[in-house]
KOLBA-732425 format. One record per residue (C-alpha): residue number from 1; x, y, z. Coordinates in steps of 0.25 Angstrom, whole numbers. Example, Ala and Ser with C-alpha at 12.3 -4.5 7.8 and 13.67 -1.06 7.14 Angstrom:
REM KOLBA-732425
+-----+-------+-------+-------+
|   i |    c1 |    c2 |    c3 |
+-----+-------+-------+-------+
|   1 |    49 |   -18 |    31 |
|   2 |    55 |    -4 |    29 |
+-----+-------+-------+-------+
This chain:
REM KOLBA-732425
+-----+-------+-------+-------+
|   i |    c1 |    c2 |    c3 |
+-----+-------+-------+-------+
|   1 |     0 |     0 |     0 |
|   2 |    11 |    10 |     3 |
|   3 |    17 |     8 |   -11 |
|   4 |     4 |    12 |   -17 |
|   5 |     2 |    24 |    -7 |
|   6 |    16 |    29 |   -10 |
|   7 |    13 |    28 |   -25 |
|   8 |     0 |    36 |   -23 |
|   9 |     8 |    47 |   -16 |
|  10 |    18 |    48 |   -28 |
|  11 |     6 |    48 |   -38 |
|  12 |    -1 |    59 |   -30 |
|  13 |    12 |    67 |   -30 |
|  14 |    14 |    67 |   -45 |
|  15 |    -1 |    69 |   -48 |
|  16 |    -3 |    82 |   -57 |
|  17 |   -18 |    82 |   -53 |
|  18 |   -16 |    81 |   -38 |
|  19 |   -17 |    96 |   -35 |
|  20 |   -31 |    95 |   -41 |
|  21 |   -36 |    88 |   -28 |
|  22 |   -35 |   101 |   -21 |
|  23 |   -46 |   107 |   -30 |
|  24 |   -57 |    97 |   -24 |
|  25 |   -64 |    96 |   -10 |
|  26 |   -59 |    83 |    -5 |
|  27 |   -56 |    76 |     8 |
|  28 |   -48 |    64 |    12 |
|  29 |   -58 |    54 |     6 |
|  30 |   -53 |    47 |    -7 |
|  31 |   -64 |    51 |   -17 |
|  32 |   -65 |    42 |   -28 |
|  33 |   -79 |    45 |   -33 |
|  34 |   -77 |    57 |   -41 |
|  35 |   -82 |    49 |   -53 |
|  36 |   -96 |    51 |   -46 |
|  37 |   -94 |    65 |   -40 |
|  38 |   -81 |    73 |   -41 |
|  39 |   -76 |    80 |   -29 |
|  40 |   -79 |    95 |   -26 |
|  41 |   -69 |   105 |   -33 |
|  42 |   -65 |   115 |   -22 |
|  43 |   -69 |   127 |   -31 |
|  44 |   -83 |   123 |   -32 |
|  45 |   -89 |   127 |   -19 |
|  46 |   -85 |   141 |   -20 |
|  47 |   -89 |   142 |   -34 |
|  48 |  -103 |   137 |   -31 |
|  49 |  -104 |   147 |   -20 |
|  50 |  -101 |   158 |   -30 |
|  51 |  -111 |   153 |   -39 |
|  52 |  -122 |   152 |   -29 |
|  53 |  -119 |   165 |   -21 |
|  54 |  -114 |   175 |   -31 |
|  55 |  -118 |   170 |   -45 |
|  56 |  -132 |   165 |   -41 |
|  57 |  -134 |   173 |   -28 |
|  58 |  -129 |   186 |   -32 |
|  59 |  -129 |   186 |   -47 |
|  60 |  -141 |   177 |   -49 |
|  61 |  -147 |   177 |   -63 |
|  62 |  -135 |   186 |   -68 |
|  63 |  -126 |   174 |   -66 |
|  64 |  -131 |   167 |   -79 |
|  65 |  -123 |   177 |   -86 |
|  66 |  -113 |   184 |   -76 |
|  67 |  -109 |   171 |   -70 |
|  68 |  -109 |   162 |   -83 |
|  69 |  -120 |   153 |   -79 |
|  70 |  -126 |   153 |   -92 |
|  71 |  -114 |   148 |   -99 |
|  72 |  -110 |   138 |   -89 |
|  73 |  -114 |   125 |   -96 |
|  74 |  -105 |   127 |  -108 |
|  75 |   -94 |   134 |  -100 |
|  76 |   -93 |   123 |   -90 |
|  77 |   -94 |   113 |  -102 |
|  78 |   -82 |   120 |  -108 |
|  79 |   -75 |   117 |   -95 |
|  80 |   -78 |   102 |   -96 |
|  81 |   -75 |   101 |  -111 |
|  82 |   -60 |    99 |  -110 |
|  83 |   -62 |    89 |   -99 |
|  84 |   -69 |    80 |  -109 |
|  85 |   -61 |    84 |  -121 |
|  86 |   -71 |    94 |  -128 |
|  87 |   -69 |   107 |  -134 |
|  88 |   -77 |   119 |  -129 |
|  89 |   -92 |   121 |  -133 |
|  90 |   -95 |   106 |  -132 |
|  91 |   -99 |   103 |  -117 |
|  92 |  -110 |   109 |  -109 |
|  93 |  -113 |   107 |   -95 |
|  94 |  -127 |   105 |   -89 |
|  95 |  -137 |    95 |   -84 |
|  96 |  -134 |    81 |   -79 |
|  97 |  -127 |    70 |   -86 |
|  98 |  -140 |    62 |   -88 |
|  99 |  -146 |    74 |   -95 |
| 100 |  -134 |    76 |  -104 |
| 101 |  -134 |    62 |  -108 |
| 102 |  -148 |    63 |  -112 |
| 103 |  -145 |    76 |  -121 |
| 104 |  -133 |    69 |  -127 |
| 105 |  -139 |    56 |  -130 |
| 106 |  -152 |    61 |  -136 |
| 107 |  -144 |    72 |  -143 |
| 108 |  -135 |    61 |  -149 |
| 109 |  -147 |    53 |  -155 |
| 110 |  -151 |    66 |  -161 |
| 111 |  -137 |    69 |  -167 |
| 112 |  -137 |    54 |  -173 |
| 113 |  -149 |    57 |  -182 |
| 114 |  -159 |    48 |  -189 |
| 115 |  -158 |    33 |  -190 |
| 116 |  -150 |    32 |  -177 |
| 117 |  -159 |    26 |  -166 |
| 118 |  -150 |    19 |  -156 |
| 119 |  -143 |    24 |  -143 |
| 120 |  -131 |    16 |  -138 |
| 121 |  -128 |    18 |  -123 |
| 122 |  -117 |    13 |  -115 |
| 123 |  -123 |     0 |  -108 |
| 124 |  -114 |     3 |   -96 |
| 125 |  -118 |    17 |   -94 |
| 126 |  -121 |    25 |   -82 |
| 127 |  -136 |    22 |   -80 |
| 128 |  -141 |    36 |   -83 |
| 129 |  -135 |    36 |   -96 |
| 130 |  -142 |    24 |  -100 |
| 131 |  -155 |    29 |   -95 |
| 132 |  -153 |    42 |  -103 |
| 133 |  -150 |    34 |  -115 |
| 134 |  -162 |    25 |  -114 |
| 135 |  -171 |    38 |  -113 |
| 136 |  -164 |    45 |  -124 |
| 137 |  -166 |    32 |  -133 |
| 138 |  -181 |    32 |  -130 |
| 139 |  -182 |    47 |  -133 |
| 140 |  -175 |    46 |  -146 |
| 141 |  -181 |    33 |  -151 |
| 142 |  -167 |    26 |  -150 |
| 143 |  -164 |    12 |  -146 |
| 144 |  -154 |    12 |  -134 |
| 145 |  -143 |     2 |  -135 |
| 146 |  -134 |    -1 |  -122 |
| 147 |  -120 |    -5 |  -126 |
| 148 |  -107 |    -7 |  -119 |
| 149 |   -97 |     3 |  -123 |
| 150 |   -87 |    -6 |  -128 |
| 151 |   -98 |   -12 |  -137 |
| 152 |  -103 |     1 |  -143 |
| 153 |   -96 |     1 |  -156 |
| 154 |  -102 |   -12 |  -160 |
| 155 |  -116 |    -7 |  -156 |
| 156 |  -116 |     5 |  -165 |
| 157 |  -123 |     7 |  -178 |
| 158 |  -131 |    15 |  -187 |
| 159 |  -143 |    17 |  -178 |
| 160 |  -134 |    22 |  -166 |
| 161 |  -137 |    36 |  -163 |
| 162 |  -130 |    38 |  -150 |
| 163 |  -120 |    31 |  -140 |
| 164 |  -120 |    35 |  -125 |
| 165 |  -107 |    30 |  -118 |
| 166 |  -100 |    32 |  -105 |
| 167 |   -86 |    36 |  -106 |
| 168 |   -83 |    28 |   -93 |
| 169 |   -91 |    17 |   -86 |
| 170 |   -96 |    23 |   -73 |
| 171 |   -95 |     9 |   -66 |
| 172 |   -82 |     4 |   -70 |
| 173 |   -74 |    16 |   -75 |
| 174 |   -72 |    10 |   -89 |
| 175 |   -68 |    21 |   -99 |
| 176 |   -75 |    18 |  -113 |
| 177 |   -68 |    22 |  -126 |
| 178 |   -74 |    35 |  -129 |
| 179 |   -66 |    38 |  -142 |
| 180 |   -68 |    24 |  -148 |
| 181 |   -83 |    23 |  -144 |
| 182 |   -86 |    37 |  -149 |
| 183 |   -79 |    34 |  -163 |
| 184 |   -88 |    21 |  -164 |
| 185 |  -101 |    29 |  -161 |
| 186 |   -97 |    39 |  -172 |
| 187 |   -93 |    28 |  -182 |
| 188 |  -108 |    23 |  -180 |
| 189 |  -113 |    37 |  -182 |
| 190 |  -118 |    39 |  -168 |
| 191 |  -116 |    49 |  -157 |
| 192 |  -107 |    47 |  -145 |
| 193 |  -112 |    51 |  -132 |
| 194 |  -102 |    50 |  -120 |
| 195 |  -105 |    50 |  -105 |
| 196 |   -92 |    56 |   -98 |
| 197 |   -97 |    56 |   -84 |
| 198 |   -86 |    47 |   -79 |
| 199 |   -74 |    53 |   -88 |
| 200 |   -76 |    68 |   -89 |
| 201 |   -65 |    74 |   -80 |
| 202 |   -58 |    60 |   -78 |
| 203 |   -52 |    58 |   -92 |
| 204 |   -50 |    64 |  -105 |
| 205 |   -63 |    62 |  -114 |
| 206 |   -60 |    70 |  -127 |
| 207 |   -74 |    71 |  -132 |
| 208 |   -70 |    80 |  -144 |
| 209 |   -58 |    71 |  -147 |
| 210 |   -66 |    59 |  -148 |
| 211 |   -78 |    65 |  -155 |
| 212 |   -88 |    62 |  -144 |
| 213 |  -102 |    68 |  -148 |
| 214 |  -109 |    70 |  -135 |
| 215 |  -104 |    68 |  -120 |
| 216 |  -110 |    70 |  -106 |
| 217 |  -103 |    70 |   -93 |
| 218 |  -106 |    73 |   -78 |
| 219 |   -97 |    83 |   -71 |
| 220 |   -98 |    78 |   -56 |
| 221 |   -88 |    67 |   -58 |
| 222 |   -74 |    70 |   -63 |
| 223 |   -78 |    84 |   -66 |
| 224 |   -81 |    87 |   -51 |
| 225 |   -93 |    96 |   -54 |
| 226 |  -102 |    92 |   -42 |
| 227 |  -114 |    83 |   -39 |
| 228 |  -124 |    84 |   -51 |
| 229 |  -115 |    94 |   -58 |
| 230 |  -120 |    96 |   -73 |
| 231 |  -115 |    87 |   -83 |
| 232 |  -109 |    90 |   -97 |
| 233 |  -113 |    88 |  -111 |
| 234 |  -103 |    87 |  -123 |
| 235 |  -108 |    89 |  -137 |
| 236 |   -98 |    88 |  -148 |
| 237 |   -96 |   101 |  -156 |
| 238 |   -99 |    95 |  -169 |
| 239 |  -113 |    90 |  -164 |
| 240 |  -118 |   102 |  -156 |
| 241 |  -126 |   108 |  -168 |
| 242 |  -134 |    95 |  -169 |
| 243 |  -135 |    92 |  -154 |
| 244 |  -150 |    91 |  -151 |
| 245 |  -151 |    91 |  -136 |
| 246 |  -164 |    84 |  -131 |
| 247 |  -165 |    94 |  -120 |
| 248 |  -166 |   107 |  -127 |
| 249 |  -166 |   118 |  -116 |
| 250 |  -166 |   133 |  -115 |
| 251 |  -152 |   133 |  -111 |
| 252 |  -147 |   126 |  -124 |
| 253 |  -156 |   135 |  -133 |
| 254 |  -149 |   144 |  -143 |
| 255 |  -156 |   156 |  -137 |
| 256 |  -159 |   151 |  -122 |
| 257 |  -165 |   165 |  -118 |
| 258 |  -173 |   166 |  -131 |
| 259 |  -184 |   157 |  -125 |
| 260 |  -187 |   152 |  -139 |
| 261 |  -198 |   141 |  -140 |
| 262 |  -190 |   134 |  -150 |
| 263 |  -177 |   127 |  -146 |
| 264 |  -164 |   131 |  -154 |
| 265 |  -151 |   124 |  -148 |
| 266 |  -139 |   132 |  -144 |
| 267 |  -126 |   130 |  -151 |
| 268 |  -115 |   121 |  -146 |
| 269 |  -115 |   113 |  -133 |
| 270 |  -125 |   122 |  -127 |
| 271 |  -136 |   113 |  -133 |
| 272 |  -133 |   104 |  -122 |
| 273 |  -139 |   114 |  -112 |
| 274 |  -153 |   112 |  -107 |
| 275 |  -158 |   121 |   -96 |
| 276 |  -153 |   130 |   -85 |
| 277 |  -139 |   126 |   -81 |
| 278 |  -137 |   121 |   -66 |
| 279 |  -128 |   132 |   -63 |
| 280 |  -124 |   129 |   -49 |
| 281 |  -119 |   115 |   -52 |
| 282 |  -113 |   120 |   -65 |
| 283 |  -105 |   130 |   -59 |
| 284 |  -100 |   121 |   -48 |
| 285 |   -95 |   112 |   -60 |
| 286 |   -88 |   123 |   -67 |
| 287 |   -80 |   126 |   -54 |
| 288 |   -77 |   112 |   -52 |
| 289 |   -71 |   111 |   -66 |
| 290 |   -60 |   121 |   -62 |
| 291 |   -53 |   109 |   -56 |
| 292 |   -49 |   105 |   -70 |
| 293 |   -41 |   117 |   -72 |
| 294 |   -27 |   113 |   -77 |
| 295 |   -31 |    98 |   -77 |
| 296 |   -28 |    89 |   -89 |
| 297 |   -39 |    78 |   -91 |
| 298 |   -27 |    69 |   -96 |
| 299 |   -20 |    71 |   -82 |
| 300 |   -33 |    67 |   -75 |
| 301 |   -34 |    55 |   -84 |
| 302 |   -20 |    51 |   -81 |
| 303 |   -22 |    52 |   -66 |
| 304 |   -36 |    45 |   -66 |
| 305 |   -29 |    33 |   -73 |
| 306 |   -17 |    34 |   -63 |
| 307 |   -27 |    34 |   -51 |
| 308 |   -36 |    23 |   -56 |
| 309 |   -23 |    14 |   -59 |
| 310 |   -18 |    17 |   -45 |
| 311 |   -31 |    14 |   -38 |
| 312 |   -32 |     0 |   -45 |
| 313 |   -17 |    -2 |   -41 |
| 314 |   -20 |     1 |   -27 |
| 315 |   -33 |    -8 |   -27 |
| 316 |   -26 |   -19 |   -33 |
| 317 |   -15 |   -18 |   -22 |
| 318 |   -24 |   -15 |   -10 |
| 319 |   -38 |   -22 |   -12 |
| 320 |   -38 |   -38 |   -10 |
| 321 |   -38 |   -45 |   -24 |
| 322 |   -52 |   -48 |   -29 |
| 323 |   -59 |   -39 |   -20 |
| 324 |   -62 |   -28 |   -31 |
| 325 |   -62 |   -29 |   -46 |
| 326 |   -59 |   -17 |   -55 |
| 327 |   -70 |   -14 |   -66 |
| 328 |   -62 |    -2 |   -71 |
| 329 |   -53 |    -5 |   -84 |
| 330 |   -39 |    -5 |   -81 |
| 331 |   -35 |     1 |   -94 |
| 332 |   -34 |    16 |   -94 |
| 333 |   -41 |    18 |  -107 |
| 334 |   -53 |    11 |  -101 |
| 335 |   -53 |    17 |   -87 |
| 336 |   -60 |    30 |   -82 |
| 337 |   -57 |    37 |   -69 |
| 338 |   -63 |    27 |   -60 |
| 339 |   -61 |    13 |   -54 |
| 340 |   -72 |     3 |   -52 |
| 341 |   -70 |    -9 |   -43 |
| 342 |   -80 |   -21 |   -42 |
| 343 |   -82 |   -25 |   -28 |
| 344 |   -93 |   -35 |   -22 |
| 345 |   -96 |   -26 |   -10 |
| 346 |   -93 |   -13 |   -17 |
| 347 |  -105 |    -5 |   -11 |
| 348 |  -100 |    -8 |     3 |
| 349 |   -85 |    -6 |    -1 |
| 350 |   -88 |     8 |    -6 |
| 351 |   -95 |    12 |     6 |
| 352 |   -84 |     8 |    15 |
| 353 |   -74 |    15 |     6 |
| 354 |   -81 |    28 |     7 |
| 355 |   -82 |    26 |    22 |
| 356 |   -66 |    25 |    21 |
| 357 |   -64 |    37 |    13 |
| 358 |   -64 |    32 |    -1 |
| 359 |   -76 |    36 |   -10 |
| 360 |   -79 |    29 |   -22 |
| 361 |   -93 |    24 |   -26 |
| 362 |  -100 |    11 |   -28 |
| 363 |  -107 |     6 |   -41 |
| 364 |  -117 |    -6 |   -39 |
| 365 |  -115 |   -17 |   -38 |
| 366 |  -101 |   -19 |   -35 |
| 367 |   -92 |    -7 |   -40 |
| 368 |   -83 |     2 |   -32 |
| 369 |   -80 |    14 |   -41 |
| 370 |   -69 |    24 |   -38 |
| 371 |   -67 |    37 |   -47 |
| 372 |   -54 |    44 |   -48 |
| 373 |   -54 |    59 |   -50 |
| 374 |   -40 |    63 |   -53 |
| 375 |   -42 |    77 |   -50 |
| 376 |   -43 |    74 |   -35 |
| 377 |   -40 |    59 |   -32 |
| 378 |   -26 |    55 |   -29 |
| 379 |   -17 |    43 |   -29 |
| 380 |   -16 |    42 |   -14 |
| 381 |   -31 |    42 |   -13 |
| 382 |   -32 |    31 |   -23 |
| 383 |   -23 |    22 |   -15 |
| 384 |   -30 |    25 |    -2 |
| 385 |   -44 |    22 |    -9 |
| 386 |   -38 |     8 |   -13 |
| 387 |   -33 |     6 |     1 |
| 388 |   -46 |     9 |     7 |
| 389 |   -53 |     0 |    -3 |
| 390 |   -44 |   -12 |     0 |
| 391 |   -47 |   -10 |    15 |
| 392 |   -62 |    -9 |    13 |
| 393 |   -61 |   -22 |     5 |
| 394 |   -52 |   -30 |    14 |
+-----+-------+-------+-------+
């Protein structure tokens, strides 16, 4: 144990992102659940107080213009854009992930055009994406076809309108091949829609570089935007003039204050807006994104892989053989920023871990899930977590 502990100290001393930990509100708990809810950036409470007391309390309605409330969805979208490999003007922030999945998927079917009446959905998807896909299929007259991501290329055809995929499996942390799957979807003449909830802010995505059509993602995991913080919607620039949102609201109208009876969509990513933005949580998110100043997503990815490698090494050394089974792929190209361990009594084990100061989460029926957020998780914490896990399982 001492050898791994010494290595952890050396790794922390050489960590170029170690200084970022001070930008978060943390304690001595080992927090490995940032893949569900990111830690609080220290700048957020003061910024939210200013929004409430000065912008809302003193300026009131003047803040829509004077405090930049009206332009927040696209301004914050442009702040997120480089984190997902997108040029400005293609990301808009607002609404929940579920609502944005609905917009993207129905919009994708409309973009696909006549003669295409099938939606392919990731069979291993987070449940909400499946629910939305089923509803979108009924509303658009499409057949819904659940397919495992690896089998998607062989399932595509002339009837395929849209394909909804998760970049990383929320249970296992398996990273799916976004470039290859996007290319396969395009080769079939269909529209690719990606859910980035478990990768945005954890690894390079390169939406523009790989020609992704539409993408959605939450901001409360690796982007640390806070509980229920608004999600984002990416619409590739080349599709924006044809993107037909199924939720046309006054905020996405070309003349939002014209109060026209007929709808005319705004230009660009603004078409993804619907109603009045949720300003309090949106501006908390904007403040939270300041922790990314001076941070390279490539550096985040390198540390993520190093952390997860080190955790697996510590688990192999400390935990009795056969007590847990790793469900997360060992190959770097197939791994997100979490480790999932199968354990027969996982629910009770996670409760015990939390009581002992190591916070992960439990996914029924038997999965211990640990998320590694490189901006604030260190190697000594990883070694400690593996030691506590071993003691709990002994």
